[in-house]
C-alpha positions in Angstrom: 0.2 -0.1 0.0 3.1 3.0 0.7 4.5 1.6 -3.1 1.0 3.1 -4.2 0.6 6.1 -2.2 4.4 6.8 -2.7 3.9 6.1 -6.4 0.9 8.2 -6.4 2.3 11.6 -4.8 5.5 11.6 -7.5 2.9 10.7 -10.7 0.6 14.5 -9.4 4.5 15.7 -8.3 6.2 15.4 -11.6 2.6 16.6 -13.5 2.3 19.9 -11.5 5.8 20.3 -11.8 6.1 19.8 -16.0 3.4 22.8 -16.5 5.3 25.5 -15.8 4.4 27.8 -18.9 3.0 30.5 -18.0 -0.8 30.1 -19.6 -1.1 33.8 -19.8 1.8 34.3 -22.6 -0.4 32.6 -24.7 -3.3 34.5 -25.1 -3.4 36.7 -28.3 -4.6 39.7 -28.3 -6.0 39.5 -32.2 -7.9 36.7 -31.0 -9.3 38.8 -27.5 -10.4 41.9 -29.8 -12.4 39.4 -32.2 -14.1 38.0 -29.1 -14.8 41.3 -27.2 -16.5 42.4 -31.2 -18.2 39.0 -31.4 -19.9 39.1 -27.7 -21.1 42.9 -28.1 -22.8 41.6 -31.5 -24.2 38.5 -29.7 -25.9 41.5 -27.2 -28.4 42.3 -30.4 -31.4 40.1 -30.9 -34.1 39.8 -33.5 -37.3 41.3 -31.6 -40.4 39.9 -33.6 -43.8 42.3 -33.6 -46.6 40.6 -34.9 -49.7 42.8 -35.8 -52.5 40.9 -33.9 -51.7 38.0 -31.6 -54.9 36.8 -31.9 -57.2 36.2 -34.4 -60.7 35.7 -34.0 -63.5 33.6 -36.3 -66.5 34.3 -34.7 -69.3 32.6 -35.1 -68.7 29.8 -37.5 -70.6 26.4 -39.0 -68.9 23.1 -38.0 -66.6 21.8 -41.1 -66.6 25.4 -42.7 -62.9 25.6 -43.4 -61.1 29.3 -42.2 -57.7 31.0 -43.0 -56.2 34.6 -41.9 -52.7 35.6 -42.5 -50.7 36.5 -39.0 -47.8 39.7 -40.9 -44.8 40.0 -38.5 -41.9 43.2 -38.2 -38.6 42.4 -37.0 -38.6 45.2 -34.7 -34.7 44.1 -33.3 -31.3 44.7 -33.7 -30.4 42.1 -35.8 -31.9 39.6 -38.7 -34.8 37.4 -37.7 -34.8 34.0 -39.1 -38.1 32.1 -38.3 -36.6 28.4 -38.1 -40.5 26.5 -37.4 -43.8 26.8 -37.2 -46.2 25.0 -35.6 -49.3 24.3 -34.4 -51.0 22.1 -31.2 -53.2 20.3 -33.6 -53.1 18.7 -37.3 -56.4 20.4 -37.7 -54.6 24.4 -37.9 -51.6 24.4 -40.7 -49.6 27.1 -41.0 -47.9 27.4 -44.3 -46.1 30.1 -46.7 -44.0 31.5 -44.3 -40.2 32.4 -45.2 -36.8 30.3 -43.8 -35.0 33.4 -45.2 -33.3 36.2 -42.6 -35.6 38.8 -42.3 -33.3 41.7 -42.3 -34.4 45.0 -39.3 -37.2 46.3 -39.7 -38.9 44.3 -42.9 -41.9 43.1 -42.4 -43.6 39.6 -43.3 -46.5 37.0 -43.1 -47.6 33.6 -42.7 -51.3 31.7 -43.2 -52.6 29.8 -40.9 -55.5 27.3 -42.6 -58.4 25.8 -39.5 -60.6 23.1 -40.8 -63.3 24.5 -38.8 -64.3 21.4 -37.3 -65.4 21.1 -33.7 -68.3 22.6 -31.1 -68.5 25.5 -29.4 -66.0 27.7 -28.1 -62.1 26.4 -29.6 -58.8 28.4 -29.5 -55.6 27.1 -30.8 -52.5 28.2 -30.8 -49.7 28.5 -33.2 -45.8 28.6 -32.4 -43.0 30.3 -33.9 -39.7 29.1 -33.1 -37.5 31.7 -33.7 -33.4 33.5 -33.1 -35.6 35.7 -30.5 -34.6 36.2 -27.1 -37.2 33.4 -25.8 -36.4 31.8 -28.6 -40.5 30.7 -29.0 -43.3 33.0 -30.0 -46.8 32.1 -30.5 -50.6 33.5 -31.9 -53.7 32.1 -31.2 -56.7 31.7 -33.1 -60.5 30.8 -31.7 -63.8 30.1 -33.3 -67.6 29.5 -31.8 -68.1 26.4 -33.7 -72.4 25.8 -34.5 -73.1 22.4 -35.5 -73.7 21.8 -39.6 -77.9 22.3 -39.9 -77.5 19.7 -42.7 -75.1 17.3 -41.2 -78.5 15.4 -39.7 -80.5 15.7 -42.9 -77.2 13.8 -44.5 -76.8 11.0 -42.2 -80.3 10.6 -42.5 -79.9 9.9 -46.6 -77.2 7.0 -46.5 -78.4 4.8 -49.2 -78.4 1.1 -48.2 -79.2 -0.2 -51.7 -82.6 -1.9 -53.0 -84.7 -2.8 -50.5 -86.2 -6.4 -50.5 -89.1 -7.8 -49.3 
Protein backbone atom coordinates (compact mmCIF):
# COMPACT_ATOMS: atom_id res chain seq x y z
CA UNK A 1 0.00 0.00 0.00
CA UNK A 2 2.91 2.31 0.75
CA UNK A 3 4.33 1.72 -2.72
CA UNK A 4 1.03 2.70 -4.36
CA UNK A 5 0.83 5.87 -2.26
CA UNK A 6 4.45 6.81 -3.09
CA UNK A 7 3.88 6.13 -6.80
CA UNK A 8 0.69 8.24 -6.83
CA UNK A 9 2.48 11.09 -5.05
CA UNK A 10 5.34 10.95 -7.54
CA UNK A 11 2.95 11.10 -10.51
CA UNK A 12 1.14 14.12 -9.02
CA UNK A 13 4.44 15.90 -8.32
CA UNK A 14 5.71 15.33 -11.87
CA UNK A 15 2.47 16.48 -13.47
CA UNK A 16 2.35 19.68 -11.41
CA UNK A 17 5.99 20.65 -12.00
CA UNK A 18 6.02 19.85 -15.72
CA UNK A 19 3.47 22.63 -16.52
CA UNK A 20 5.65 25.63 -15.76
CA UNK A 21 4.59 27.52 -18.91
CA UNK A 22 2.69 30.74 -18.33
CA UNK A 23 -0.82 30.30 -19.77
CA UNK A 24 -1.34 34.08 -19.98
CA UNK A 25 1.58 34.32 -22.42
CA UNK A 26 -0.31 32.13 -24.91
CA UNK A 27 -3.23 34.59 -25.28
CA UNK A 28 -3.23 36.46 -28.58
CA UNK A 29 -4.48 40.05 -28.26
CA UNK A 30 -6.18 39.94 -31.67
CA UNK A 31 -8.25 36.95 -30.56
CA UNK A 32 -9.35 38.82 -27.44
CA UNK A 33 -10.44 41.80 -29.57
CA UNK A 34 -12.34 39.58 -32.01
CA UNK A 35 -14.08 37.78 -29.13
CA UNK A 36 -15.09 41.09 -27.54
CA UNK A 37 -16.59 42.31 -30.84
CA UNK A 38 -18.45 39.02 -31.29
CA UNK A 39 -19.84 39.17 -27.75
CA UNK A 40 -20.98 42.78 -28.25
CA UNK A 41 -22.89 41.77 -31.37
CA UNK A 42 -24.51 38.78 -29.63
CA UNK A 43 -26.37 41.17 -27.30
CA UNK A 44 -28.29 42.45 -30.33
CA UNK A 45 -31.23 40.13 -31.00
CA UNK A 46 -34.20 40.28 -33.33
CA UNK A 47 -37.62 41.08 -31.90
CA UNK A 48 -40.74 39.81 -33.66
CA UNK A 49 -43.77 42.11 -33.51
CA UNK A 50 -47.12 40.88 -34.83
CA UNK A 51 -49.90 43.00 -36.32
CA UNK A 52 -52.20 40.84 -34.17
CA UNK A 53 -51.46 38.12 -31.63
CA UNK A 54 -54.94 36.61 -31.84
CA UNK A 55 -57.55 36.16 -34.57
CA UNK A 56 -61.19 35.34 -33.82
CA UNK A 57 -63.14 33.82 -36.71
CA UNK A 58 -66.37 34.50 -34.80
CA UNK A 59 -69.29 32.08 -35.13
CA UNK A 60 -68.82 29.48 -37.87
CA UNK A 61 -70.64 26.33 -38.98
CA UNK A 62 -68.82 23.09 -38.18
CA UNK A 63 -66.69 21.88 -41.06
CA UNK A 64 -66.36 25.30 -42.73
CA UNK A 65 -62.65 25.89 -43.47
CA UNK A 66 -61.22 29.21 -42.30
CA UNK A 67 -58.02 31.07 -43.14
CA UNK A 68 -56.20 34.10 -41.75
CA UNK A 69 -52.87 35.85 -42.30
CA UNK A 70 -50.51 36.94 -39.52
CA UNK A 71 -48.13 39.74 -40.47
CA UNK A 72 -44.97 40.28 -38.44
CA UNK A 73 -42.12 42.82 -38.40
CA UNK A 74 -38.55 42.49 -37.19
CA UNK A 75 -38.26 45.36 -34.70
CA UNK A 76 -35.00 44.13 -33.18
CA UNK A 77 -31.36 44.85 -33.93
CA UNK A 78 -30.41 41.70 -35.87
CA UNK A 79 -31.85 39.63 -38.74
CA UNK A 80 -34.84 37.48 -37.76
CA UNK A 81 -34.79 33.81 -38.71
CA UNK A 82 -37.95 31.75 -38.25
CA UNK A 83 -36.95 28.10 -38.20
CA UNK A 84 -40.36 26.51 -37.59
CA UNK A 85 -44.05 27.25 -37.21
CA UNK A 86 -46.26 24.53 -35.73
CA UNK A 87 -49.80 24.23 -34.48
CA UNK A 88 -50.98 22.44 -31.37
CA UNK A 89 -53.10 20.07 -33.50
CA UNK A 90 -53.52 18.83 -37.06
CA UNK A 91 -56.72 20.80 -37.68
CA UNK A 92 -54.70 24.02 -37.90
CA UNK A 93 -51.98 24.31 -40.54
CA UNK A 94 -49.52 27.21 -40.80
CA UNK A 95 -48.04 27.72 -44.28
CA UNK A 96 -46.33 30.17 -46.65
CA UNK A 97 -43.68 31.41 -44.22
CA UNK A 98 -40.16 32.38 -45.26
CA UNK A 99 -37.14 30.55 -43.90
CA UNK A 100 -34.82 33.32 -45.12
CA UNK A 101 -33.43 35.90 -42.66
CA UNK A 102 -35.69 38.95 -42.30
CA UNK A 103 -33.79 42.24 -42.15
CA UNK A 104 -34.27 44.72 -39.34
CA UNK A 105 -37.42 46.79 -40.00
CA UNK A 106 -38.73 44.40 -42.68
CA UNK A 107 -42.09 42.64 -42.56
CA UNK A 108 -43.37 39.27 -43.74
CA UNK A 109 -46.42 37.07 -43.20
CA UNK A 110 -47.67 33.52 -42.85
CA UNK A 111 -51.08 31.96 -43.41
CA UNK A 112 -52.97 29.78 -40.94
CA UNK A 113 -55.66 27.41 -42.22
CA UNK A 114 -58.21 25.95 -39.81
CA UNK A 115 -60.51 23.11 -40.91
CA UNK A 116 -63.41 24.50 -38.85
CA UNK A 117 -64.27 21.21 -37.19
CA UNK A 118 -65.22 20.99 -33.56
CA UNK A 119 -67.93 22.21 -31.22
CA UNK A 120 -68.51 25.32 -29.15
CA UNK A 121 -65.64 27.71 -28.34
CA UNK A 122 -62.37 26.45 -29.82
CA UNK A 123 -58.89 27.99 -29.52
CA UNK A 124 -55.68 26.88 -31.19
CA UNK A 125 -52.13 28.09 -30.52
CA UNK A 126 -49.54 28.43 -33.28
CA UNK A 127 -45.94 28.29 -31.99
CA UNK A 128 -43.18 30.11 -33.83
CA UNK A 129 -39.57 29.05 -33.28
CA UNK A 130 -37.18 31.91 -34.04
CA UNK A 131 -33.83 33.38 -33.02
CA UNK A 132 -35.44 35.85 -30.60
CA UNK A 133 -34.49 36.22 -26.93
CA UNK A 134 -37.11 33.69 -25.81
CA UNK A 135 -36.72 31.42 -28.84
CA UNK A 136 -40.48 30.80 -28.96
CA UNK A 137 -43.31 33.12 -29.87
CA UNK A 138 -46.99 32.30 -30.31
CA UNK A 139 -50.20 33.52 -31.88
CA UNK A 140 -53.71 32.22 -31.36
CA UNK A 141 -56.86 31.61 -33.37
CA UNK A 142 -60.33 31.03 -31.99
CA UNK A 143 -63.87 30.42 -33.19
CA UNK A 144 -67.28 29.50 -31.87
CA UNK A 145 -68.32 26.42 -33.86
CA UNK A 146 -72.01 25.67 -34.29
CA UNK A 147 -73.33 22.30 -35.52
CA UNK A 148 -73.95 21.95 -39.25
CA UNK A 149 -77.74 22.07 -39.69
CA UNK A 150 -77.45 19.89 -42.81
CA UNK A 151 -75.39 17.21 -41.04
CA UNK A 152 -78.46 15.43 -39.65
CA UNK A 153 -80.18 15.45 -43.04
CA UNK A 154 -77.04 14.16 -44.75
CA UNK A 155 -76.79 11.31 -42.24
CA UNK A 156 -80.44 10.37 -42.67
CA UNK A 157 -80.19 10.10 -46.45
CA UNK A 158 -77.67 7.30 -46.53
CA UNK A 159 -78.55 4.91 -49.32
CA UNK A 160 -78.08 1.33 -48.18
CA UNK A 161 -79.27 -0.15 -51.46
CA UNK A 162 -82.61 -1.52 -52.63
CA UNK A 163 -85.05 -2.82 -50.08
CA UNK A 164 -85.86 -6.50 -50.71
CA UNK A 165 -89.27 -7.73 -49.54
